C-alpha positions in Angstrom: -119.4 8.8 12.1 -122.7 7.2 10.4 -125.9 7.5 12.1 -126.9 4.7 9.8 -125.1 2.6 11.9 -127.5 -0.7 13.7 -126.4 -1.5 17.3 -126.4 -5.4 17.1 -127.4 -8.1 14.6 -130.3 -9.8 14.8 -131.7 -13.5 13.6 -133.8 -14.5 11.0 -137.6 -15.4 11.1 -140.4 -15.4 9.3 -144.4 -15.5 9.2 -145.4 -18.8 8.8 -147.9 -19.9 6.5 -148.8 -23.6 5.3 -149.7 -22.8 1.4 -147.4 -25.0 -0.8 -146.8 -24.5 -4.1 -144.1 -26.2 -6.8 -139.8 -26.0 -5.7 -138.1 -23.2 -6.9 -136.7 -23.8 -10.6 -133.9 -20.8 -10.3 -132.0 -23.1 -7.7 -129.8 -23.7 -10.2 -129.4 -21.8 -12.8 -125.6 -20.7 -12.5 -125.0 -24.7 -11.9 -122.5 -25.1 -14.8 -119.9 -23.4 -13.1 -119.4 -25.8 -10.0 -117.0 -27.9 -11.4 -114.6 -25.6 -13.1 -110.9 -25.9 -12.1 -110.7 -22.2 -11.3 -113.6 -22.1 -7.8 -113.1 -25.7 -6.8 -110.6 -24.5 -4.3 -112.2 -21.2 -4.2 -109.0 -19.8 -6.1 -106.5 -21.1 -3.4 -103.7 -23.6 -3.4 -104.6 -27.0 -2.2 -102.6 -29.4 0.3 -100.6 -31.8 -0.8 -103.6 -34.0 -0.2 -105.8 -31.9 -2.5 -108.0 -30.8 0.9 -108.0 -27.1 1.5 -106.6 -26.2 4.9 -108.3 -23.2 6.3 -106.3 -20.7 9.3 -106.8 -21.2 12.9 -106.9 -18.8 14.3 -107.0 -14.6 13.5 -103.7 -12.7 12.8 -103.9 -10.2 16.1 -106.3 -11.2 19.3 -109.2 -8.7 20.1 -108.4 -5.8 22.0 -110.1 -4.7 25.2 -113.5 -3.6 25.7 -113.2 -3.0 29.8 -112.7 1.0 29.6 -115.6 1.7 27.3 -118.7 3.3 28.2 -122.2 3.1 26.0 -124.2 4.6 28.7 -123.9 7.8 27.3 -124.9 6.9 23.9 -127.8 4.4 24.5 -129.7 6.5 27.6 -131.9 8.2 25.6 -133.2 5.3 23.5 -134.9 2.8 25.8 -137.9 1.8 24.1 -136.6 2.9 20.9 -135.5 1.0 17.4 -131.9 1.3 17.5 -131.5 0.5 13.6 -130.0 4.3 13.3 -127.7 4.3 16.4 -123.8 5.0 15.6 -121.9 2.7 17.9 -118.2 2.5 18.5 -116.4 0.2 16.4 -114.8 -1.0 19.8 -118.5 -3.2 20.1 -117.8 -4.3 16.6 -116.2 -8.2 15.5 -114.2 -8.2 12.3 -116.8 -9.5 10.5 -119.6 -8.4 7.9 -122.9 -9.1 8.9 -122.9 -11.1 5.5 -120.4 -13.2 6.8 -122.3 -13.9 10.1 -125.0 -15.1 8.2 -123.0 -17.9 6.6 -122.3 -19.3 10.3 -125.9 -21.2 9.3 -124.2 -23.5 7.6 -121.4 -24.4 9.8 -123.7 -27.8 10.3 -124.4 -28.5 6.6 -123.8 -32.1 7.4 -127.1 -32.1 8.9 -128.7 -31.2 5.6 -126.5 -33.4 3.9 -127.6 -36.3 5.7 -131.1 -36.1 5.1 -130.6 -37.1 1.1 -130.6 -40.7 2.4 -133.2 -40.3 4.8 -136.4 -42.2 3.4 -138.4 -41.3 6.4 -140.3 -37.7 6.2 -140.2 -37.2 10.3 -136.5 -38.3 10.4 -135.8 -35.6 7.7 -137.9 -33.2 10.1 -135.4 -34.2 12.8 -132.5 -33.5 10.8 -133.7 -30.2 9.7 -134.9 -29.1 13.5 -131.3 -30.3 14.9 -130.2 -27.7 12.1 -132.5 -25.1 12.3 -131.5 -24.9 16.0 -127.5 -25.6 14.9 -127.9 -22.1 12.9 -128.3 -19.7 16.2 -125.3 -21.9 18.5 -122.7 -19.8 17.4 -124.2 -16.8 18.8 -122.8 -17.9 22.3 -121.1 -15.9 23.6 -120.3 -13.9 20.4 -121.2 -10.5 22.3 -119.2 -8.1 19.4 -121.7 -6.8 16.5 -120.4 -7.0 12.7 -120.2 -4.9 10.9 -122.9 -3.7 8.5 -123.0 -4.2 5.1 -122.7 -1.3 2.8 -125.5 -1.4 -0.1 -124.2 -3.5 -3.0 -121.5 -5.2 -0.5 -121.4 -9.1 -1.2 -120.2 -12.6 0.2 -119.4 -15.6 -1.4 -117.9 -19.0 0.2 -117.8 -22.7 -1.3 -116.4 -25.4 1.5 -116.1 -28.6 -1.0 -115.7 -30.5 2.3 -119.0 -29.5 3.5 -120.5 -29.8 0.2 -122.1 -26.1 -0.5 -121.5 -22.8 -2.0 -123.3 -19.5 -0.6 -123.7 -16.3 -2.2 -125.4 -13.1 -0.6 -125.8 -8.9 -1.0 -126.8 -6.5 1.1 -129.9 -5.3 -0.8 -131.2 -2.7 1.3 -130.0 0.0 3.0 -132.9 1.1 5.0 -134.4 -0.6 6.3 -131.2 -3.0 6.2 -132.3 -6.0 4.1 -129.1 -9.1 3.9 -130.2 -11.5 1.2 -128.2 -15.3 1.3 -128.9 -18.2 -1.5 -126.6 -21.5 -0.5 -127.1 -24.7 -2.3 -125.4 -28.0 -2.2 -122.5 -28.9 -4.5 -124.1 -32.4 -5.8 -127.3 -30.5 -5.8 -129.4 -31.9 -2.9 -130.6 -29.1 -1.3 -130.9 -25.1 -1.8 -131.2 -22.6 1.3 -132.2 -19.3 1.2 -133.5 -16.1 3.0 -133.2 -12.3 3.9 -132.9 -10.2 7.1 -134.2 -7.6 8.3 -133.5 -7.2 12.0 -135.5 -4.9 14.1 -133.7 -3.9 17.5 -134.6 -2.1 20.7 -133.2 -1.1 23.7 -134.8 -1.5 27.4 -132.4 0.0 29.7 -130.2 -3.2 30.3 -130.6 -5.0 27.3 -130.6 -4.8 23.6 -133.8 -7.5 22.3 -133.4 -8.2 18.5 -136.8 -9.2 16.7 -136.3 -11.3 13.9 -137.6 -10.3 10.4 -137.3 -12.2 7.1 -137.7 -15.7 5.7 -136.0 -18.9 5.7 -136.5 -21.5 3.5 -135.0 -24.8 3.3 -135.3 -27.2 -0.3 -135.0 -30.8 -0.1 -135.0 -31.8 -4.1 -134.4 -35.4 -4.2 -137.2 -35.3 -1.6 -139.2 -32.7 -3.7 -139.6 -31.4 0.3 -139.6 -27.1 1.1 -139.2 -26.7 4.6 -139.4 -22.8 6.4 -139.2 -21.6 9.6 -138.2 -18.7 12.1 -135.1 -18.1 14.4 -136.1 -17.5 18.1 -135.9 -13.7 19.4 -132.2 -12.6 20.7 -131.0 -10.5 23.8 -128.2 -9.2 24.6 -127.9 -8.6 28.9 -125.4 -5.9 30.4 -124.7 -3.3 27.4 -124.4 -0.9 30.0 -122.7 -2.3 33.0 -122.0 -5.8 34.0 -120.9 -9.1 31.7 -122.0 -9.0 28.4 -124.3 -12.6 28.5 -127.2 -13.6 25.7 -130.3 -15.8 25.8 -132.4 -17.5 22.7 -136.3 -17.3 23.3 -139.2 -17.9 21.4 -141.3 -20.4 19.6 -139.5 -21.9 16.4 -142.4 -23.5 13.8 -140.9 -25.5 11.2 -142.9 -26.1 8.6 -142.9 -29.4 5.9 -144.7 -27.4 3.4 -145.4 -30.7 1.2 -146.5 -33.3 4.0 -147.7 -31.0 6.6 -146.1 -32.2 9.0 -144.2 -29.6 11.6 -141.5 -29.2 14.6 -143.0 -26.9 17.0 -139.7 -25.6 19.3 -140.1 -23.7 22.6 -136.4 -21.7 23.2 -137.0 -21.3 26.8 -135.8 -17.5 28.3 -133.7 -18.8 31.4 -136.5 -17.6 34.4 -135.8 -15.7 37.4 -133.4 -18.4 38.7 -131.7 -19.3 35.5 -132.8 -23.2 35.5 -134.2 -23.1 31.8 -131.4 -21.4 30.5 -130.5 -21.9 26.8 -133.0 -24.8 27.1 -134.5 -26.1 24.1 -138.0 -28.2 24.2 -140.9 -29.0 21.1 -142.6 -31.9 19.2 -143.2 -32.9 15.9 -146.4 -33.5 14.5 -148.1 -34.7 11.5 -151.2 -32.6 9.5 -153.7 -34.6 11.8 -151.6 -32.7 15.0 -150.6 -36.2 16.4 -147.2 -35.8 18.1 -144.8 -38.7 16.4 -141.9 -37.7 18.2 -139.9 -34.7 21.6 -137.0 -32.8 20.5 -134.8 -31.6 23.6 -131.7 -30.1 24.5 -129.8 -26.5 24.5 -129.0 -24.8 21.8 -125.6 -24.3 23.2 -124.8 -28.1 23.5 -126.6 -31.0 21.9 -130.2 -32.0 20.5 -131.4 -35.3 21.1 -135.2 -36.8 19.8 -137.2 -39.1 22.1 -140.9 -40.9 22.1 -143.4 -38.8 23.3 -144.3 -41.1 25.9 -140.9 -42.0 27.2 -140.3 -38.4 27.3 -143.3 -37.5 29.8 -143.1 -40.4 31.8 -139.1 -39.0 32.3 -140.7 -35.5 33.3 -142.8 -37.0 35.9 -140.2 -38.2 37.6 -137.9 -35.4 37.5 -140.4 -33.0 38.2 -141.0 -34.6 42.2 -137.2 -33.9 42.9 -137.6 -30.2 41.3 -140.3 -29.3 43.3 -138.3 -29.6 46.4 -134.6 -28.0 45.0 -136.8 -24.8 43.7 -138.0 -24.4 47.0 -134.5 -23.6 48.3 -133.9 -21.3 45.4 -136.4 -19.4 46.3 -134.9 -18.9 49.8 -131.5 -18.0 48.0 -132.1 -16.1 45.7 -131.8 -12.4 45.5 -132.5 -9.8 42.6 -129.4 -7.6 41.6 -130.1 -3.8 40.8 -127.1 -2.8 38.9 -127.0 -5.8 36.5 -128.9 -8.9 34.9 -126.2 -11.6 36.4 -126.0 -14.4 34.2 -127.3 -16.9 36.1 -125.0 -19.7 36.6 -125.1 -22.8 33.6 -127.3 -25.3 34.8 -125.9 -29.3 34.2 -125.3 -30.7 31.0 -129.2 -32.4 29.2 -130.3 -35.1 31.3 -130.5 -37.4 28.6 -134.0 -39.8 28.4 -133.5 -43.2 28.0 -134.0 -44.5 24.6 -133.7 -41.2 23.2 -131.5 -40.4 20.0 -128.9 -37.6 19.6 -129.4 -35.4 16.9 -126.7 -32.9 17.5 -123.5 -31.9 19.2 -121.9 -29.0 19.3 -118.5 -28.8 18.3 -115.8 -27.2 20.7 -114.2 -23.6 20.3 -110.2 -23.9 19.5 -108.3 -23.0 23.1 -107.9 -19.3 22.0 -111.3 -18.5 21.3 -111.9 -15.5 24.3 -109.2 -14.0 22.8 -110.5 -14.1 19.0 -113.9 -12.8 19.8 -115.4 -15.9 20.6 -115.0 -17.0 17.4 -115.8 -20.9 16.2 -113.4 -22.4 13.8 -115.8 -21.7 11.2 -116.2 -18.4 11.7 -112.0 -17.8 12.0 -111.6 -18.6 8.4 -114.8 -16.2 7.1 -112.5 -13.3 6.5 -109.5 -15.5 5.2 -108.0 -14.1 2.0 -106.4 -17.1 0.1 -104.5 -16.5 -2.5 -105.4 -16.8 -5.7 -108.9 -14.9 -4.6 -108.2 -11.4 -6.1 -108.3 -12.7 -8.9 -111.5 -14.3 -8.7 -113.7 -12.6 -6.0 -115.5 -9.5 -7.3 -114.3 -6.6 -6.1 -117.7 -5.5 -3.7 -116.8 -8.8 -1.7 -116.6 -8.6 2.5 -113.0 -9.5 1.8 -111.6 -6.3 1.1 -113.4 -4.5 2.6 -110.6 -1.8 4.7 -112.1 -1.4 7.9 -113.0 -4.9 9.2 -109.1 -5.8 7.6 -107.9 -3.1 10.0 -109.9 -4.4 13.1 -109.0 -8.2 12.1 -105.4 -7.2 12.6 -106.0 -5.1 15.6 -105.5 -1.7 13.8 -108.7 -0.1 15.3 -107.7 3.4 15.2 -107.5 2.8 11.0 -110.7 1.0 11.4 -112.1 3.7 12.7 -111.4 5.9 10.1 -112.2 3.7 7.4 -115.2 3.0 9.0 -116.3 6.7 8.3 -114.9 7.4 5.6 -117.1 4.1 3.9 -120.0 5.6 5.6 -119.6 8.6 4.3 -118.6 7.6 0.4 -122.0 5.4 0.7 -124.2 8.4 2.2 -122.8 11.0 -1.1 -123.6 7.6 -3.4 -127.2 7.6 -1.8 -127.0 11.5 -2.7 -125.9 11.2 -6.0 -128.3 8.9 -7.0 -131.4 11.5 -5.7 -129.7 14.0 -8.2 -130.4 12.2 -11.0 -133.4 10.5 -9.9 -132.1 6.7 -10.0 -133.5 3.7 -7.8 -130.4 1.5 -6.8 -130.4 -1.9 -8.5 -129.6 -5.4 -6.8 -127.1 -7.5 -9.0 -127.7 -11.0 -7.7 -131.4 -11.0 -6.0 -134.7 -9.4 -6.9 -138.1 -8.8 -4.8 -140.8 -11.8 -5.4 -142.8 -13.8 -3.2 -141.9 -16.7 -1.8 -144.0 -19.5 -2.9 -144.2 -21.2 0.2 -145.4 -18.6 2.5 -146.6 -16.3 0.0 -144.9 -13.3 1.6 -142.3 -11.0 -0.2 -138.7 -12.1 -0.5 -135.7 -11.6 -1.9 -134.8 -14.1 -4.9 -132.1 -15.3 -6.2 -131.6 -15.0 -9.4 -128.1 -17.0 -10.5 -125.4 -16.1 -12.4 -123.5 -15.2 -9.8 -121.2 -18.4 -10.5 -120.7 -17.4 -13.7 -118.1 -14.8 -12.4 -119.2 -11.8 -15.0 -118.3 -9.0 -12.5 -118.8 -6.3 -14.6 -120.5 -2.8 -13.7 -120.4 -3.5 -10.3 -120.8 -0.3 -8.0 -117.8 0.9 -6.2 -118.6 0.9 -2.5 -114.8 0.6 -1.1 
């Protein structure tokens, strides 16, 4: 087993900057390929009504992790970064991290909605809802995705949701994944690069976001940047695994100067704040124009700031009495960080507008790695795909395919073989004094943050896949 394996996937982020430059001109370098018949249905056979049907379950249910202990692996790693710690394959889920990134696009309709909005604050509300929805799929997803191999790629075209996305593993040390998504109708471009940093703290694993997220609304000539919150996985040693998101997320509209500040609240001692998100939208003069609130596991609402403050004051009186009772009943557990009991659903302030509500998961999700309907079809290899996709696509990875079929012995052997092949290729390049060359992304400067970023160079959907690396 490789010592290059990460323990858990991380969320994205950036260092915010309010500098503003022109919108990207490389967004649709290969747009001419959108309408070709070979790409319309990603190579698959459509339904009679012309709408492609995606699978609704995995080939086999997940296995039990109850008899697996990680203490022997992690006991020497407290306070350290986990980028070089080998974890048993049993802690994986049958997706590559590149596919996990693609789950940001599950609620793309929120972005599509902005094209018809004439008001910039309404657009910011929709973008804020999209930013929250991007982490919603992590709820109860305690399995780690497979680390992408250097040069690994993934693409997804969803005409029903009006987007296509391509991603590439552009670096192995440190591990960096770059992605580029765009509207099929030419309304938006969404791109970023992710460098996860993870640490083990005895009972939990903390994921610190590193990278850049950028959304360009082409019709409105607006660019937004933001970070995802920190993520913590509790009880990696003992007890039931559970996840919380926490930290401050700032969404900046670099064209208008508007800003949305969202606070993903930590659960607290008695779990009262678990999953809650609260924030506000302000203009460039820092005047608060709207309050955003809800839960990242459930829904997000928007309301007038004065109405929200009045509602909070009326709630606070009742909460003070309840908190005193909770403090008398609360007890600390030294063996595991028990997941707090989930509180009542979001208390809706009168006059609020619903921005987003999470889709229900399939009934069998709990035995399918807690996948959403969207995640269930990400590794589906549809008829005709073999002739279209590059051989570096995640769908062709034998270890992920074996795990999806619940063949754990084969999955473990294949994972080890692929990692050894990657190490051997790295040594051979070192002998020849060769540098790794990325195919679809190049290091450059994000024009809105001024920070270093991996920029899509175009051409992927032209389907010219010569001279790709042999990684599987």
